[in-house]
Each structure stands twice: as structure tokens, then as C-alpha cells.
N, C-alpha and C positions, 0 to 999 in steps of 0.2 A: 873476483874470486874464481876458482876453478874446482870442479869435482871430477873424480875418477869413477866412471861407471863401468859395469860389466858389459861385455859384448859377446856376440855369438848366440846361436840358438839355445845353448845350455848355460849361457852366462858363466863360462868357466874361467875366463880371464877378465881381470879388472884393468883394462888397458885403454879405455875410451875416455879421453880428456874432454870435458865439457866446460867451455868458457862462455859460450853464448847460449842462453836458455830459451827454448821455444815453448811458449805457453799455449800454442794452438793444439787442437786435438790431433793426436798421433797414434800410430800403430806400433805394437811390439810383437815380435814373433818369438815363440818359445818352443822348446822340445824337451821332453823328459820321459822317463820310464816309470811304469806302474804295473801292478800285478792284480789280476782279478781274483775273485773268491775261489774259482776253480783252477787257479794256478796257471793262468795264461799271461805271459809277460807281453805288455803292449808298449809301443812307442807312440806317444801323442804329440801332435804338432798343433799348437794353439795360437790364436791371434787375440791380442788385447787392444781394444780401442779405448784410449785413456786421454785425460786432459789435466794439466796442472792448473788448479784454480787459485792456489795460494803459494806463490813462489817462496816467500819468506818462511812459511811453515815447512815447506819441503826441505829447504836448505838447512834449517835449524834442526830438523828431525832425522834426516838421513843424508848420507853422502853417496849412496849408491841406490838410487830409486829402481832401476831395472832389476838389480839383484834382489832387492827386497820383494818386489812384486813376483819375481820368478820363484823365489823360495816359498813365499806364501801360497801361490797357486799350485806349485809342485806338491807341497805337503797336503793341501786340500784335495787335490786330484787323487793322490795316493790313498788317502783315507776313504774317499768316496768310492773309488773303483774297487778297493779291497773288499767292500761290502756287497758287491754284486757279481754275478757270473758273467761270462762273456756274452751270452745271449741277452741278459738283462742290460748289460752295458750298451749293446748295440741298439736296444729298444728305447733306452732312456738317456741316450747320450746328450741330447739337447737340454734336458732337465738337469742333468749333472753339471753341465757347463754353466748354466744360469745360476745354480745354487752356490757356486764357488765364491763369488763376491757378495751375494745377497745375504749370506749367513754372517759375514763379518765385515760390514761396511766401515766400522770404526778404524780398522787397520789402514784403510786407504784415506779416509777423511783426516786422520791425524797427521798424515804426510802431505796434506794439501792437494790430494789427487782424487779425481773422480773417474771411475771405470764405467764407460758407457756400455760396453758389451764384451763378452768372452765367447769365442767360437773355436770349436775343434775342427780344424781344416783337414786333418788327415790322421788316421791311426793305422798301425800295422803291427804285426807280431815280430818279435825279435828273432824267433826261431824260424828257419826257412820252412820246415815241415808244417808247423802250426800256421804260418802265413799262407801256405797253399790251401790248407783246410779252411782258413778264414776267407780266402778269396772265393772258394767254392760256395761257402755259406752266403757270401754277399751276392754272388751270381745267382744262386738259387732263390734268394730273397728278391732280387731284382726281377727274375723271371716270374716269380709268383705274383709280384705286384703288377707286372705287365699283363699276366693272364687275368688277374682280378680286374684290371682296368678294361681289358678287352671284353670280359664277361659283363661288366657294368655297362659298357657301351652297347653291347648286343641286347642286354636287358632293356635299356632305354629305348632302343629301336623297336623291340618287340612290344614294349608298353605303349609306345606311340602308335604302332600299327594296331594293337588291340583297341586303343582308345578310338582310333579312326573307324574300326569295325563296329564298335559299340555305337558311335554316333551315326554310322550308316544304318545300323539296325533300327535305331530309334527313328530315323527319318523314314525308313521303310515301313515301320509300324504306323507312323503318322500318315504316310501315303495310303496304306491299306485302309486305315480308318476313314480317311477322306473319300476313297473310292467306294467303300461300303455305304457311307452316308449318301454319296451321289447316286449309287445304284438304288438305294432305298427310296430316295426322293423321286428318282425316275419311275420306280415301280408304283409309288403312291400316285404320282401324276397320271401314269398310264392306266393304273387300275381305276382311278377316279373318272378318267375320260371314258373308259370302257363301261363302267357302271352307269355313267350318265347316258351313254349311247343306248345301253340295254334298257334303261328305265324309260327313255324317250320312246323307244320302239314299242315297248309293252304298253305304255300309257297311250300312245297314238292309235293302237288297235283296240282300245277298250270299247269303243262304240261299235265297231264292225265285228269284233270277236269278243263277246262278253266273257267267255270262260278264260280264266287266268292260265290254266294248264295248257289250253290250246295256243295261247299267245307265246308261252314259254317254249312249247315244242316248235313253233314256227321260228322262233329266234335260234333255237339249236340247229334247225335245218339250215338256216342261213349261215351260221357259223361253220357248219360242216362244208358248205359250199365254198366259203372263203378259204378254208383249210385245203380243200382239193385244188383250188386255183393256185394256191401258193406252192403246193407240191408239184403240180403239173408244169409250173413255170421253170422248175429246175430239172436236173437229170435223175431224180429219184424214181424208184419203182414203187408202185402201189399195189398192195395185195388185199383182197377181200375174202372174208370168211363167209361160209354159207349163211350165217346169221345176218351179215351185213347186207346181203342181196335177197334175203328171204328165199333161199334155194333149198330144195329138197330133192333127194334122189330116190327113185322107186324102182325096184327090180321086178319085172314081169316074167313069170314062168310060162313057156309055150307048151301046148299039149304035144304028146309024142306023135299024134296023127297029123 
């Protein structure tokens, strides 16, 4: 047997004679007009990925499968697009295309056909002036998405840099804490050694110098001597006050004679 199917993007002519039926998955390309809610006329180009599952059912139900699918999709698209503005159409294009066959699967199953996917490959305005405006909108949208992508990349870099700085500050804080603990430990050890040294000195003179105050004064004199030796070893200048050297100045008046 043979069937006469519609051909062309708009399936305007039923001039395609089918004698051998291909039951593998195939593509159909369609084109039709529709109008948005804000009265913008669009030309949609769509691709249908379909498969004939039941050849006997298809032959018994329809003699023009592409024409049936085209008319069904066209009416569905016209109804869907008429309910949205151009801006909404551009934002929800994928959802609109997916809902075309999802809302009426019985139409395709009763013809023994399964629709795997519907994709809008291209859309344009039928009027030249409107098409220019649409092109500007698309370009502005693309530029905006590029700017957003660039801003997101810069933000990711800044976040990564800030995270690195935070980790560095945490390590610096831990380093300072370790250094403080080390300094504290050194001070404790040094102070303990100095205390032991002073105690040994004072205890060692207990027999020869009974008075504790005298022994402490002797220790202080020795410490001053060590301090002077340390200062004299460098290039520092040492200044003494009169109290340090027990110096007094007295002015004597001479008689006029």
C-alpha cells in the first residue's frame, strides 16, 4: 500500500508518496506563525523527534501522519503563545515546547506514534521593524548574561582570595599564639634560673653575712655591675645622676678683701 503525506516546512502540499515505511526514530521539521498576547507575530521553526511504534495502528488511523502532527502542534503552539507576552515567551520557551505533547499524549498514541522531544530551533518576527527590536532584545539579554557570568567569575575569584586570606589569618593567629607560649616558657625558665641563682647567692652568704638585707643589697650591687658590663660592651652612652654617684655641689662665697 501507499500513503500520501504532506511535505515542506508548512506541510502545505500533500505530494509525498510513501511506499516503504521507516519505523526507526526520525526527525520532522515544521514552521508556522503565531501571535503573542502583546500582538507580536512570530515565525517558529520546530523539530519533532518521533518514532512509529505501531505501524498497523498508524495506517488504520491516518493517511497523513506529518500533516496531523503539524496541525496538532500548530494549534497547540498558537494557543500557548497567545496567552503570554513576547518577554514571557522568550523566558518560558522551553517549557512551552515541552507542554505541547505532554498535555495530549493520546493524540499521538492513538496513531501509533511516540514523540520523544519537541524543540524550537528558531523564532523570528514576521515584521522587519519588530525583528530588529527582537534582535536588540536578544543581544541585550546575551550581554546581560555575559556580564552576569563575568561578575560571577570575579565573585568566585574574590571569594577564593578572601578564603585564602582568612586561612592565612588563622595560621598567623596560631603562629602568634605559639610564639607567645614559647616566649612565656622561655621567661618562666629564665626567671626560674635567675631565682635559683639569687637564692643560691643569698643562702650561700647566710653564714658570713647574717643580715638578709645586707645580702640582698650585695646581690643588687652585683647585678648593677653586670648591667654596666653589658652596656660598656656596646656603643651605648651611660649617664649618671648626682644621686647615683653621691655627688653634691657647694658654692663658697669669697670675702671682698
